[in-house]
N, C-alpha and C positions, 0 to 999 in steps of 0.2 A: 504494500500500500504506500502511495506517495504521501509524504508528510508535508503539509503546508507550512511555509515559513512564517514565523511570528517574530516581530522585532519589539522588544521591550526597551523603552528609554526612560531612565530615572533621572529627573532633573534636580540638580542641587544648586541652591543660590542663596546668597546673602548680600545685601547692599553694603556700601562702604559706611561703616559706623563712626569713622574718625572725623574730628574737626580738623580743618585745614592746618597743616604744619605742626600738629601736636604729637603724632605718633602714639596716640592713646585712643582706643575705642570707647565710646560712651556705653555701648551695650555689648554683652558677652557672647552673642549667639553663634558667632563663627567658632570660637573656642569650644563652646559646650556641645554644639552639634557635631564637632569633630570627633568627640568621644562617643557619639551615638551613631546616627545613620551614615555619616561620611566614612566611618570605620566598619560598622556592622555589615553593610551591603557587600563591599569587596571581600571582607573576611569570610562571609558565608559563601559567596560565589567561588572562592578559592577551594572550598570543600566539595563543590559540585561542578567539576570541569566541563561537563556536557551542557551546562546551562550557559548561554551567551546573552549578553545584554549591553546596551549603551549606557554609559554613565556620563551625563552632561554636567560639567562644572563651569558655572558662569565665570566670566573674567574677573569680576570684582571679588568673588569668593576665592579664586585661585591666588590673586595677589595678596589677600589677607592671610590665607593659609600659609603661604610662603613666608610672609613677614612674621607671623607667630613662630613658625618653625626656626627661623634664623635669629629670633630674639629681638627683632627691631620693632615689634608691635606688642602692646599689652592692652588691658582694658581696666576701666574703673572698678569693675566688680572683682577682677583678679587682685588688684591692689588691696581691696577691702578684705579679700580672703586671706591674703598673706599676712596681714597685720594681726598681731596677738590681740585678743579681745581687751586686755587691760590697757593696750595702747590706743584704743579707739575712743574718740570723744563721743558725746551723747548723739550727735547727728549720725556719726558712723555706725554706732550701735543700733540706732533706729533704722538706718538703711538696711542693715542685715534683716531685721524683723520684717520690714516692709517688702523686701525683694527676694530673699533667699528661700521663699516657698514657691518660686515661679517655675512650676512644673505641674503636670497633671496630678491632681491631689489623689484621686482614687487609684490610679495605676502605680503611682510612685510614692507619694508622701504617706498615705495610709497603709501601704504595703510594707513600710519599714517602721517597726514599733517605736524606735527612738525618735524618728522624724514625726510620726503621728502624735507622740506625746508633746512635742514642741508646738505643733500646729494647734493642738487642743489648748495649750497654755496661752498661745497668742490669740486664738479666736479668728473670726472671719477677716479681720483687718488689724493692722498694727496701731497701737496707741502710744504716742510718744510720752504720755504721762505715766506709762507703766514700764518704761525702759529700765528703771532701777530694779524692777522685780526679776530681771534676767541676770543671772550670774555669769561670770566669765566662762565657767564650765559649760553652761547652756549655750552660749554664743559660739564657743569653740565647736561644740557638737553640731550646731547649725551650719557653721562654715563647712565642716567635713561632710555632713549628710547631704547638703544641697549639691555639692560637687560630685559626691558619690552617686546620687540619684541620676545624674547626667552621664554616668558611665553606662554604655549600652551593653547588649548581650555579648558582644565579642570580648569586651574588656572583662566582663564578669566571668566569662568562660576561661580566658587564657591568663589572666593576671592573678597571681597568688595574693598580691597586696589587696586588690579590690575584694577578693573573696574573704580575706582576713578581716578587713574593715566592715564588710557587710555582716559577718558573723559577730563581730564585737558589738556593733549596733549603737553604742553610746560610750560616754566616758573616754573620749579620744584624747590623745596627747598631741602636743604641738608637732612632734616628729611624724605622727600619723598624717597630719594635714600637709606638711611639706612633702612627704613621700607621695601623697595623692596628687599634688600639683606636678611633681616630677613625672608621675605616670601619665598625666594629661599631656605633658609636652613630649613624652616619648611617643605617644600615639600621634600627636600632631606632626612630629618629624617623620613618622613612618608612612604617612598617607601618600605623598607623592611617589615614593619608591614602590609602594604596594600597587597603586594604580598603574604605574608604568610597567611593572612586572606583568600584571594581568593583561595589559594592552599588548605588550610585546609577544606574549605567548598566544595571542589570538582569542582569548576568552571574552574580553570586553573590548568595546570600541569607545575610546574617549573622544568626546566632542566638547564644544564650549559655546558660549553665548556672547554676542557683542559686549564690549568690556564692562560698562557700567549698567548693563541690562536696560537699555533704553527701549521705548516703543519705536523701533527704527523707522517705520513709515511716517510717523508724526515728526520725527527729527528731520527727515528728508523734506517733508512739507505737511504742516499740520492741517491744511485744507483737505488732505486725504480722508479726514474724518467725515467730510460731507458725503463721500461716496456711499458709506455704509449706514449713515444715520443723518439723512439730509435735513431733517426737521430740528435737530438739536443745535443750540448755539455753538459757535466756535470762537476761540480767542483771536487776537490779532495774529496775522499769519506768521508762523515760525517756519522758515525754510532754509536749512543749512545742510544740504546733502554732503558737504565735505566733512561735517561732524559725524554723520552716520558712517561714512567711509572710515573715519578714524577709529570708531568703536569696533568695527569689523577687523580692520588691519591690526590694531593694537591687541585685541583678544587673541588673534592668531599668533602674534609675536610672543605674547606672554606664554601661551600654550606651548609653542615650539621651544622656548627657553627651558621649560620645566620637563617636557616629555620627549624632546629630541626630534620632533617632527611637527609639521603644521597639521591642523585638524582637517580630516576629510569632510566632516559634517558639522553643522551648527544648528542648534535649536534657537530660533529667533525668540527674544524675550516675549513671554506670554503668547507664543505662537503667532506673533503679529507679522503679517506679510502684506505686500502690495506689489504691483508690477515693478515699481521702482527699486525694490530691494534685490531683485534678481541680478542685475548687472553688478551690484556691489559685492554680493557673495561670490559670483562667478569670477570676477576680476581678482578676488583675494585667494583664488584657488580652492574654494569650498565646492565640493562636488554634490552635496545633497543637504537639504533643509527639511523641516517638517512643520505641519500646522494641524488644524482641527478639521473634522468632517464638515462643520458648518461653512468653513471657507471653501471647501471643495464643492459643496452643493450650490454655492452661489457663483462659482467660477464658470468660465465658458471653455468648451461646450458644457451646458448644464446636463448632468447625468440624470436619467430617469429612474434607475434602479439603485437604491442605496447600497445594498450589499455588494452587488457586482462592481459598482463604481468605487466603493470605499476600499475594498481589499486588494488594491494594486497600486504600484508607484506610477508617477507621472513625470513628464518633462514639462517644466514651466519655461516659456519663452517670452522674453521682453527686452527691448532695447538692443537687439542684435546679440543677446546672450541667452544661454540655456543653462538650466540647473535641474537636477532630479529633486523631486519633492514627494514626501509621504504625508498621509493624513491619518490622524489617530481615530480609533473607534471611541467616540466620546463616552458612550454609556458604559462600556466595559472598563475603560480607564478610570471613570469616576467611582465605580464600585469599590476599587481598592482604596481610594482616597476618602470616601464618605460612608460606606456601608459595611464592609466586612469586619471592621474593628470590633463590632459588638456581636459577632457571630462566632460559633465554635471554629477554631482555626482550620481544622481539617475539612469541615463542611464548606467553609468559605473558599478554600483552595480548590476543592472539588467542583464547586459551582463555577469558579472562574475558568478552569480548564474545560469543563463541559461546554461552556459558552464559546470558548475559542474553537473547540472541536466542531461544534455545530456550525459556527461561521465558516470554518475550513471546508465543511462538507458541501457548501454551495459555491465554492470558488472555482475559477477556471485556470488554465495555464497562465503563468506569470503573476500569480497572486502573491500578496504580501500583506499580512495583518499587522497593524501597528497599535501598540499599547503604550501610551505616553502620559506621564504624570509626575507630580511633585514627589521626589524621592526622599524627603527628609521630614516633612511635617506630619504626615499621617500616623507615624509609628508611635507617637506619644500616647495615643488613645488605644493602641493595641496591647494585648497581653504580652508581657516580656518584650516590649519594644518591637513587636512584630515577628519575633524569632519563630514561634510555633507556626504562624501562618506562612512565612517565607520558606521555612524548612519543608512544610507540606507542599507548597506550590512548586518548589524546585524539584522535589522528588517526583511529583506528578508530571512535570514538564519533561523530565528525563525519561519517564516510562510511557509517555503518550504515543500511541501508534499513528495518530493523525496529524500532529503538529510538531515542529522542531523550532528551537530558537536560533536566530541568525543575527549577524552583524550587518547593518545596512550597507556600510561601505563595501564589504566583500560581496554581499549579495547583488548589489546594483552593478558592480563591476562585472560579475559573471552573467547577470541577467538584466541587461539594460532595458529601461522602460520603453514601451512602444506606444503608449497613450500620451497625447499631448494636450496641454492647456494653452489655448491661444490668448486667454485673458485670465489672469489670476486676480481673484476677488481681494479687496482691501478689507482686512479684518483680523481678529484674534481668536484665541481658543475660548473666549468668554463671549457668548451671544453673537459671535461672528462679526463683532464691531469693536470699536475702541472706547466705548462709553464709560468704562471704569476710570479711564485716565484723561478724558477730555470731554467737555460739553457741559459739565456742572459749573455752578458759579465759582466754587473754590478752585476746581481744577483749571478753569479758564483763567482765573486770576493768577494762578501759579505759572501757567504758560506765558502770560503777558510779562510777568516779572522775569522769567527766563529769557524771553525775547529781548527785553530792554537791556539786560546785562550782556547778551550775546552781541547786540548791535554796538554797544560800547567797546567790547573786546575787539570787534572787527576794525575799529578805528585806532586802537591803541598800539603804540610802538614800544611800550614799556613792559608788556605782559611777559612774565616768565613761564617756564613749563609748568610750575606749580599753579599759576593762575589759570592756565588753560585746563589743567586737570580738574580744578575746582568747577569750571564750567561744564566739563564733560560729566563729572560726578553728579552735578545738579540735573542732568538730563535723564538720570535713572528713573525707571518706572515706579520704584517703591514709594517715592515721595507722593506721586500723584495717586497711587493706590489708596493712601490713607486720607487724602483730602476729600471733603464731602462726607456724606452720611452712609455710604455703601458698606464700610467696614469700620470696626473700632478695635482698639487694643489698649492695654494698660500704658504702653509707651508711645501713644500717638503724638503727644506733644514733642517728644524727642525727635520724631521723624520730621515734624514741621520745623523744629529748630535746626536740624542738620541741613535741610534744604536751604533755609535762609542763610545759614552760616556759609555755605558754599558760594552763594551769590554775593554775600558781603565780601568774601575773599576776592571775588572777581573785581569788584569795584576798587577794593584796596590795592590790588595788584595793578590796576590801571591808573592809580593815583587819583581816584575820584571818590566823591562822597556817596555812600549808599543811599538810595531813596527812602522816604519815610516808610513805605510798605514793608521793607525788609527789617523793620524794628518792631513789627507786630505780627500777630498770627495772620496767615494767608487768608485773604478774602473778606476781611472785615474793615469797616470804616473806623477811623481813629476816634470820631466823636460818638460812636455807637458803644453803649456800655457792654454789648456782647463781645467787644474787643478784649475784655478783661477775662483772663483765665481764672476760674474760681478755685479756691483751696480744695485739695483732694483728700487731705488727712490732717489730723491734729499735729502741731509741731511745738517744740520747745527749744528754740535755737539759743546758742550762747551769744550774748550781746557784747561783743568785743570790738566792733567796728572793723573787723578784718575779713569776715566771711571766710574764715580759715579753712573750712571744709566745704566741698561741693555740696554736701548733703545737709548742711545746716538748715537750709530752707526747702529741702525736698518735701513735696506735698503742699507747699504754700501756693497761694494765688499770685499772679503777676500781671503787670501792665507794662508794655514797652512803648514809650512816647515816639511820635514820628521823628524821623531822623534828618531829612534834608531836602524838602520839596522845593524850597526857594533859596536864593543866594544868601539872603540875610539869615534865614534859619540855619542853613548849612554852616555858616561861619560862627554860630553861637549855639553850642550844644552843651547843656548843663546836666541833664538827667538822662541816663541810659536806660534805667528800668526802676520800677517800683514793685516791691514784693510785699505781700501781706498774708498773715495767717494767724492762728490762734491755738491756744489750748483751752481748757475748760474755764480759765479765770482771766486770761489776758489776751489782748489784741497786740500782735507784733507787726511792726512796720520797718521796712528797710528801703532806703533810697540809694541807688548806685549812681555815683557821679559820672558824667561824661567828660570829654576832653577839656572843656572850658571851665569846669569847676575844679581848678587846681588849688594848691595851697594859698596862692596869692589872692585869687578871687574869693576863696572861702572866708577871708578875713573880714569881708564886708557884707556877707550874706546871712540872712536868717531863713530857715525853713519853717514855714507855717503850715499847719495841718488843721483844717476845719472838719470836725466830726459831728455828725448828727445821730442821735438815737431816737427811734420812732416807737412810741407807745400809744396804741389806740388812735393812730392817725395824726398824733401831735409830735412835733420834732423838738427835742432839746439839743441845743447847740453848745459845743465845747471847742476849745482851741489848745493846740500845742505850739509852743514857740521854741525853736532850737537855734541859738546863735552858733554857727559852725566854728567860729574862732574860740568858743567857750562852751562846748556841749554840756558841761556840768551845770551850766546856768539855765538849762532848759526848764520851761514852766508849763503847767497845765492849768487851765482856767475855764470857768463857766461865765461867759461874757454877760449873761443876764444879771448876775449879782456882783460881777467885778472881782470876785475872789480869785486869788492866784496862789498856786503852791509849786514847790520845786518838783520836777519830774525826775525820779532816780533812774538808774540803769540806762543811761543814754551814752552811746559811744560813737565817735566819728574818726575813721582812719581811711581805709580803702573805701568803706561804705558808711552810711549813717544807719544806725540800728537803735531801736528803742521799743519799749512796751508800755501799753496803757491798760491798767486793770479795768475790767468791765464794770466793777463796782463804782469806779469814778465816773463812768458814763451813765450810771443808773440803768444799765442794760442787763436784762434777764435772758435766760436761754430762750431761743427762737425769736427774740427781738431783732428788728432790722437796724443795721448801722451802716451809714455811708460816709465817705470822706473825699476830700480833694486836697491836693498838696500844691503849694506855691512857693516860689523863691522871692524874697523881698530884699531890696537894697535901699537903704536910706528911706525906709517907710514906703517904698514904691514896689508893687508887685510887678515883676517883669517876666515871670514864667508861671504857668498854671498847668497842672496835669491831673486828670484829662482836661483839655481846654474847653469842652462844651458838654461835659457829662460828669457824673460822680461814680466812684467805685463803691459798689454795695456788697454787703455780706449779711449773713444771718448768724447771730450768736449761737454757738454749738450747744445742742442739748444732748441728752444721753443716747439718742438714736443716731447722732451724726455719723459715727464710724460705720454703723450697720447700713445706713442709707447710702454711704459711699463705698460699699464693698464691691470691688471689681475683681473677678477671677480671670 
């Protein structure tokens, strides 16, 4: 019996989590996924040499893996792991409580008794007021258990250290933690050699994605969005095909440097294709790409029979170039990502192979079935990180009389496609269009910001390679994925910040002032109170005027004033950001100076804060006055009665920080409080933030942490 070829493509990707020029990632997901799916899949394939698969590693992921492996890259979470608990300040200790449960609770936290005990102690969300209830021993256990939970089934199977720590369960020593970090980096350093070994022996085919994972057709010309969604709004036209070419060429160069050859295939980010991408891939020496069946069904000639059309490769022709292209079975691919995790592993594997065999039974000569999906994110919801399911799947694939796994590069070279697409549809593997990344108010605002920065860069003679890389990084799909209301995650604000940081770096590299929009969240008007990011958790920062820890104000709300819309405003920038938060008894305020609020200017400036407390629709007004040249002279007053008292705990250094007890404001839990901050010189207000609104908040009550519980 002839066995129908099936191509599995597992796509691995992470965006660039680093701020320009810092060599430190804000988020740890490259490092942590490296000890799970990035290692698990090739490790298991190694044990099943008859199973072949494509592993696609995005360019941005490859560059970060290589940087971690050679020691040139770290992350904030790793720094907080390495520190001894007794060396952590209160914000650092709170950060551990807030973030070191960031993994599937049922599959991982509750499966480890020591980890489950710590979660029960913390509750649904971290409370900064209860930080002192956590001993150094508790926090050391948390540091170890979080990183231990991110060790996948390969590490648990082969590492004696990992098994020993799992058996120990709690009561860890500092040496246990440091040894676990060493084991993480051993795995990180082993990944590229392992992938290369499997590729060279012909069991896997390594491919990549254009470097920073852009929606390539939209970088070539954002008006391509009109073709697949003609009624949706579009941003100002962004059309830089040379940038798209850079992403393709640079990814191929990074790949060749690591694996000794250029890639034969590429998975376009999010399966996004258009006629214009064909020449770019072909000219880079890429022989095949892949997309989704919705794209195929909208291409020309339009196929009438889904199964017969879908289960074969094509030649896509455009601009005088040709490239082979595969289209994934959408339904079968999504079963792995969204359905099988909650089914018995062997039953799920049997169902998948049965579906593939049924599809194969209806194919004709030249058939090729493609299963393409995210290779890293589904497994957290699976039993044992997907090991039982994948093991059952690989065994059934090896034994199937009807299907066999193949590598597309080899298969297409031996069996060139005979079917041609004269017109390739413009779309992605989500809904056959690009609407996740363009067309909504926030995504269009982000494209406009990107376009303005790109136009400036085109005219600059000063831009360095680092400045250009900041622009290319800002073109990544991930930032646009999180804008708008389609998706949410705990770290959505960090994605927004990273996008704007890249664009601010472009302006700085061009010797220009970043526009106002890059100093506030994307897509909101400066005078609109919605521009304010609300507090997400209780805080208790150390008020020393230094903001000495990144995490002092983690969970606080913030407001970023506009930065430089006009020449006068660009040349006088006094306030970079305002942060605000609270614990159960105090309101905390922090003002971050900008470039023009230096030591000399501060000698003549007072910071005035007008606060209002609302009870039954009536406002009581209070005032704080802080002379920056003498912060110890800060006062709190109730203008209605003229009484004034000294306000303690005020500090001004790198930043201005102080606290106002809610009792002074006559504010009770659930009462509304709002405020506005102004700078005054010689009795004259010359800066006010927000300029046409107020920052509002609600005094926390006992349900605040529960209401803000995000998993």
